N, C-alpha and C positions, 0 to 999 in steps of 0.2 A: 356792780354785779360780778365782774371779774375778780374783785378782791375778795368776794365771799367764796368764790369757787377756788381760789387759790388757798385761802385759809382752810377750806374744807380738805382739799387735796394734801396740803401739808399736815393736817391733823390725822388724816387717814394714813399717810406714810409713816408718821411717828407711832401710830397704834400697830401697823404691820411689823415695824422694826422690833417693837416690844414683844409682840406675839412670836415672831421668829427666834428671838433670844430665849423666851420661855420654852418653846418647843425644842431648841438646841440643848438647853439645860436638861429638860426631862428625858431626851434621848440619851445624853450622856449619863445621867444619874440611873436610868433603868436599862442600860444597854446589856446587863447580865441576865434580865429576865425576858424568857421567850414566850411564855404562856402564863395563864392565870395560876396553873398549878405550881409553877416556879415561885410564885409569890407566896403560895400557901406553905410551901416546903420551908420556907425561911421562918415560919413561926417556930418558936423555940421547942414547945411540947411536941409538934409534929416532927421536927427534925430530930429530936432525941429519940422519939418512938421508931422513926426509920432506921436510925443507926443501931438501935437495940433490937430491931427485928419485930417490934409490936406493930399492930394494925389497929387503926381507929375505926 
């Protein structure tokens, strides 16, 4: 019984470490984006229209 619990705890620890690494990567990758609008602005057509003064 104790072996099964130890194996479960070890597996959960590994999963948590992997999840923490994923969230750290996501945080680093998207640190420039504050809102969903920031993500939309990086669309090429929308960015060009913004720079040229056009409105969609």
